[in-house]
N, C-alpha and C positions, 0 to 999 in steps of 0.2 A: 922240554917242550913249553907250550903256552901255559900249562896248568900252574906253573910256579908263580905266575902273576896273580893268581886268585886268592892267595893266602889260605888260611885254615878253615874259614867259615863262610857259608853262603846262606842266604835267606831261603827258608822253606815255608811250607804252608802253615806249620805250627812252630815257628821260631827258627833259630839257627840250626844248621846241619854241618857236619864235617864235609869239607870239599872232597876229600878222598872217597867218601861214600857216593858222591854224585858222579865222580869221574871213573867209576868202576865198570861202565858199560863198554861194549866194543867200539861205539862211536858216541861222540858228544857234539851237540849243536850249540853254537854260540849265537844267540839271537839279539842283535842290536836293533832296538825298536823304541817307539814312544807313542803314548796315547794321542798326542796332538798331530800325529803324522797320518793322514788318510790312507796312503798305500800300506802302512803298517797295520792299521786297524782292519784293512781289507784282507791282509794275508794271515793275520793271527788265527782266525777260526779254522782256516785250511791247515795250518801247521798243527793246531791242537788235534784236529781230526786224524791227520796222518800219524802224528806222534802216538796217539792212543791206539791206532790200528797196528802200528809197528810193534808196540810193546804189549799187545794183548796177551800173547802166550809166554813171552820171556822178555827180559829187559835188554833191548838191543841198542836203544838210543836214549842218552841223557840229554837234557837241554838246560841252558842257563840264559836267562833274559838279562841283558845288560841295558839298563834303563837310561834313555835320554829324556825322560819326563822332566817337567819343569817344577814339579812340586811333589811332596810326599802324598798328597791326596790323589793326584793323577796317577802316581806309581801304584798306590794301593788299589785303586779302581781297576787299572789295566792288568796288574799282576793277578788280580782276583779272577780274571778270565783264563788264566794259564795253569796247567797242571804240573809245572816243573819248578825249578829253583831260580834265584835271581841275585843280582847285585843292584841295590837301589840307586836311584838318581843321585848325582853329585858325589859318588864314591870315587876316590882317587884310582882305585883298581881298574875302573873302566878305561881310563886313559892309558894305563900301563898295558892292558890287554890290546887295546886299539893300536898302540905303537908297535906291538909285537906282531901285528898282522899287516904287512906292507900293502896288501891289496884291499884294505878297508876303503870303501867309497862313500860311506854315508848310510843313512837308514832308509828303509829296512834292509838289513843284510844278514844272511845266515851262513856262517862258516861251519863246516863239519870237520871235526878232528878225529883222529884214530885214538886208540887207547893209550898211546904214548904222548899225546898232545901235539901231534904233527898235523898240519892242515892237509886234509884230503881234497877239499874243494872250498872255494869262496863263493860258489854259485849255488848254495843250498836252496835258496828261495826258488830258483828256476827248476831245480831237481824235484823239490817237493811238489811243485805244480805239475811237472811232466811225468814223474815216476810214481808219485803217491806212495802207497804201502810197499811198492817194489824198490824203494830207495836203497835199502840195505844191500840187496842183491846187486844193484847197480854200483854201489860204492866199492864192492869187492873187486870190480873190474877196473877201477881207477888206479 
């Protein structure tokens, strides 16, 4: 699946983490976004809220931010608002992951993968907005 394009390490809140630990949830969201993009900044707080609601009782959804930021400062500021993991701006892996997702259309976009790394939906942003914390139940029907 897509996970092989991530390599071994991702950026966490306290340094690097093993990618396998991040991808151990039933679902993983890939969030392509950037601080300079107004629709991204508008969506991120909603995604954070839903992510926290979904994972309140048990870890159902991992998330990785794939940064399209233009500088390390922008990345650090924006990633600071997110409770999940990341690949920083200008990392070659972002392009590799993007190429593995034929329906990538630009930012903001949220793909949701199953535990095998197969794409369940490329319309995660719309589903977060419409389903909220009921997202996981909806994904099981796809």
